[in-house]
N, C-alpha and C positions, 0 to 999 in steps of 0.2 A: 791272688793279689790283683787289685785293679791296675790297669795299665792304660797308657795313652792309646788313642785310636790308631789302628794300623794305617788309616788313611792319611795320617800326618807324616809326611816325608821330610826328613831333615836334609838341608842343603849341604851341611858339613857334619863331621863326626864330633865336633867340639862340645864338651860338657864344661860350662863356664863356672868358675869359682867366683871371680869378681872382674869388674871392668874399671878402667881408669883412662879417661881421655879418649884417645884413638885406639887404645889397646884393650883386648880381652885376655884374661889369664884363665887357663883351664885348671881342672882339678889336679893335674900333674905339675902345675907351675909353669907350663909353657906359655909364652907370650904370642899373641896373634894380632896382626895389624888388621883392624876391622874396617874394611871398606864396604860394609853393608849398612852400618848405623841403624840396625833394627828395621831395615827397609825404609831408611830415610827418617827415622823417628828421633834418634838421639842426636839432635841437631847441635847441642852444646857439648857433645862427647859423653862418655859414660861417667855418671856420678860427678858431674861438675859440682865443686864444693858449694857454690852459691845456691844451686838448685836443691842439693841435698839439705842444706841448712834451712832453706825456706820450707821444704816439705816437713822436716823434723819439727820445726817450730809450730807449723800448722797442725800437725798430728796431736800435739799437746794441748791444742785449743779446741779444735772441732774437726772431726774426720768427715762427717757426712751431715749436711743440712739440706734436706730435699727442697729444691728451689721453687716448687710451686706451693710449698707449705710454709717455709721460712726463707728469709734472705740472709746472705752472709757477706762479710766484707771482701774476701778474695774475689768473689764473683762480680761484685759491684766495681771493685778496683780494676779487674781485668777488662770489663766492658769499657771502662773509661780509657784505659791504656790502649786498647786496640783501636780506638778512634784516631789515635795518632799515626797509625800505620795503614789503616784500611783505605781503600779508594774513596775519594770525595763522594759524599752523599750516602754511602753505605753505613748508616748510623744506627741500625737496629740489629740485634744479635739474638740467636737462639743457640743454646749449647746442648750437645749430646756427648756420646762417648767414643764413637767410632766413625771412620769415614763413610761406611755404608749408611749409618744413621743420618749423617749430614746430607748425603745424596737423596735419601728418601724424604727427608724434611724439605729439601729444595724442590723435589718433584711434587710433593703434596702442595706446597705453597704455589708453585707455578700453575698447577691445574686449578686450584681454588681461586687464585687471583685473576686468571684470565678467563675462566669458565670454558677452557678448551681441553680436549681429551688427550691430544697427542704430543709427543716430544721427539726431537731429532737428536741422535747421537752420531758419533763419527767412528768410522772403521778403525779398529785397533784400540779404542778407548777402554779404560778400566775404571769402573765406578763402584765395585764392591761385590759381595757374595750373598747378601740377603736377596730375597726373591725379586723385588723391584730393581735393586741395584744390579743384580746379575742379569736381569732382562735387558739392562742398558749397557752391558759389557760385551765387547766384541774383540777383546784382545786374545781370547782363546776359549775354545769350547769347554775346557776343563772347569771353568767357573760356572757354567750353566747347564752342563749335561746331566741327565739322569733324574731331573725333577720337573720335567715339563708337565702341564703347560706353563709357559712363562707368562709374565704380565703382557697384556696387549697394549697397543697404542704407542709402541716404540718403533721408530723408523731410522734406518741407518744410511748415512751419506758418506762418501769417501773423505778421507783425510789426505792432505797433500804429501804423501810418503813417496818422495821422488825416487829413492833407491829401489823400493819395492816395485814400482811401475817401470823402472828403467828409463826414466825421463829426467830432464832438468827440472829445477824447482818451479820455474814459471809455467812449464807445460803441466806439471802436476797440480799446481794451484788453479790454473784455468779449468782443468778437468774437474777438480773437486767442486768448484763453485758452479760450473755448468751442470754437473750432476745433481747438486743441491736444488737448483731451479727445476730440473727435470723431476726430482722427487716431489716438489710442490705440485707439479702438473699431473703426476701419475699416482701418488700414494697418499699424501697428506696435504690437503689444502692449507695455505697459510692461515685461513680463518679458523682452522681446527688445530693449529699448532701452537702449543703453549710456550715451548722453550727449546733452545739449543743447549745441550750439555756438552762442553768441550774442555779437554785438557790443553794447557798451553804447550805441553810437551807430552807425547804419549809416554806413559810410564811402563806398565806391564806390556804394552804393545810394542816395545822395542827401543825406547829412548829416542823418539823422533820429534824434534822441535817443530812447532807451527811456524808461520812467517807473517810479517805485517800485512801483506795483501790478503791472505786468507782470513785473518782475524778481522780486518777491516770489512771484508765482504760479508762476514757473519753479522757484524754490527750494523752495516747498512741494511741488510735484509731484515734484521730484527726491528730496526726503527721503522722501516717501511710497512711492515705487517703487524706491528704490535706484539712481536714475539720477545720473550725474555732471553737474554744472553746469560747463561749460568756457566761460570768459569770454575772448573774443578781444580783448585790449587792444593789439594790434599797432599800431593807429593812435591809440588813445585814451589809451595809457599814458604814463608819464613826464612828468606835469604838463600834458599837452596840453589837457585839459578844464578846468583850473583846480582840479582835485584831482589827487593823484598818479596815481590810477587812475580811469578813467571810471566803474567800477561803484560807487565810493564815493558818487556822487551819489544812488544808489538804495538804499543801506543793505542790500546783499546780499553774502553771502559765497560766493565760488566754491570749487569743488573743485580746479580747474586753471585757471591763468592763462597766457595766451600773450603773449610780449613780443618786440619787434623794433623796427624803425624808429628812434625817438628814443633808444634805449638807448645807442648809441655815437656819436652826433653825425655819422653818415655812414659809419662803418666797418661792414662787414657782420657783424652779430651778432644772434642771436635765441635764444629759449629757451622752455622751459615750466617752470612751478613747480607743485609739488603737495606733499602731505604725504609724509613719508618712508614711512609705511605704504602709501600708494597707489602711490608710485613703485616700491616694492619688489615690486609685483605685475607689473611689466614683465618680459617673458620674457628670459632671458639672450641677449645678442647683438642685441636689438631696438633698442638705442640706440647710436649711434656716428656716425662721419663723419670725413672727412679733415681738414676745415678748421674744424670746430666749436670754439668757444672759443679762437679764434686769439689769440695773446699780445698783438699790437698792438691788436686790436679790444678786448680786455679792458682794456688800459691806457687806451684812449680812453673806455671805458665808466666806469671809475673816475673819470677826470677829469670826465666828464659829470655824474656824481652829485655831485661836489664843487661844480661850477659851479651846478647846480640848487639845491643847499642854500645855498651861500655868497651867491649873488646873489638868492635869494628868487624863483626863477623860477616856482614853482607859484602863488604869490600874484600875481606879475606877469601870468601867463597868465589868472588869474581877473579881475583888474582890466582888463587890456587887452582881454580877451575881451568883457567887458560893454560897454566903449567901442566895440569893433568891431561887436558885434551891434546895439547901439542905433543906431549910425550907418548900418549897412546897412538896418536896419528903417525908419529915417526916409526913406531913399531909396526903399525898396520901397513905403512907404505912399503915396507920391505918383506911383507908376509902375504903371499898370494892367497892364503886361506882366509884372510880377513878381507871381506869384500867392501866393508864400509865402517868408518869410525865417525861418530857424531855425538853431540852433547850440548849442554847449556849449563854453565857453572859447574857445580860438583855433582853432575849427572852425566856420566860418560859411558857410552856403549860401544862394544866392538862386535860387529856382525860377521859370523863365520859362514863361509859358503864353499861349496865344492868347486872343482875346476870348471864345471858346467854352469856355475852361477846359481846352483840350487842351495836352499838352506842346509847347513851342516850342523845338525844337532849334536852328533857324536863328538866332534872336535871341540865344540863349545863346552859340552859337559866335561870332557877330559881336561880342558884348560881350567875350568872352575874347580874341579877336584884337585888337580895338580897344584893350583895356587894355595888351596887350603892346606895341603900337605907341607907346603913351604912356609906356612904361617901368614898367608894373605887371604882374608875371607872376602869372597865375592859372591854374586848371585847371577842367575841367568833370567832372561825375559824374552819377549817376542812370541808371536803366534807359534813358531816352531821351536821355541826355547833355544835358539841358536845365537842369541846376543848375550855376551857377558857384560854385566853392568858394574860400574864402580860408583859408590855413594858414600864417600868419606864424610865424617861429621864436619861441621863448619869451622871447627877449631883446628883442623889439620894444618900442619906446617909445611914449608917448602921441603924440609929435610924428610918428612914423612911421605910426602908425595914422591920424592926421589926414591925412597926405600920401596914403596909400592911399585913404582915403574921398573926398578931393577929386578924385582921378583917376577913381575909380569913379563918382562922381556925374556927372562930365562924360561918361564913356563911356556910361552908361545913358541919359542925355539924348540923346546923339547917335544911338544905335542904335535908340531906340524912337520917335523923332519920325516 
């Protein structure tokens, strides 16, 4: 019998029968509080009735209309609707299926539009698993090991991860920007640098928010040298951080924005947005794909936008995010094994460390597994996989946050005694 690849490692032992809202139900009928949301994908919860209805109706009309062959209404309507939430001036869209595809499309556009070969990414960033995207990923060697040589032209600058360096935020930010300028002097001339690729908050890298001064520094250098600022909102977009886009916390305007994950509530859909002038610099034939802009996924994305707006989910993410962060911080404050708690909206991470201050993978993994046994599904992240992350769907209620915090407090107590 054919089986799944043994390289696919499951974070939990759960075999799901169905999902509803914030909960997953396994084949034995047990209910699990899902604070993974499909790694931030099921933004409106599992099987939101309006998303399900939109997808069902679309399936009966058109499942696939390849969008360089024919056009279809859901794609046109989604493009128009996204203009209501995209940053000003980013009025041209290209759709694909996955986050990695969006990253590669933005990379291709950046190089073609500027005529420059190099890009700068930031330490701890995650941009995908395909060869180019993995070459731009520094959140862990597991994403790029074993299939070298990787793509050339990628240079890595520090991200202002204050806890990692043992500094305050200002010192870490000054260091990151100073080292970026040193990179220009030693490895990639600004005249050969096409773009910065940056996450507003490191995702796989450990749930580390950027800050206004750092992002302003990138924008200033981009403007000075004709470099494109590409903001990877694949995990932080669509209300996840308590603003519609993560970069809005830092008052910075991107040249290109990358979208995926929460865009269609679980249907595979991704894209990039840029100005029409910039997008027009893409070379003929450089954008396309068989499944990009799938009709059913676009219909689900339209319904997702309706739900986010009608149910006030961005504001809910902000309020519930504060509740979650404060609760996790209170647990961390009385737990020496948790060295740092940080987050933005409904993205909250607890970093486990040893008494010597070193990454404690073993305790983080034990906590994640113990939480799953108690019915709370979580994931780990970070270079050492010692950060336990919480990513509830945007529909999560105050009562469900309290339920999760109660389980987490018991778990932390049990694994750190």
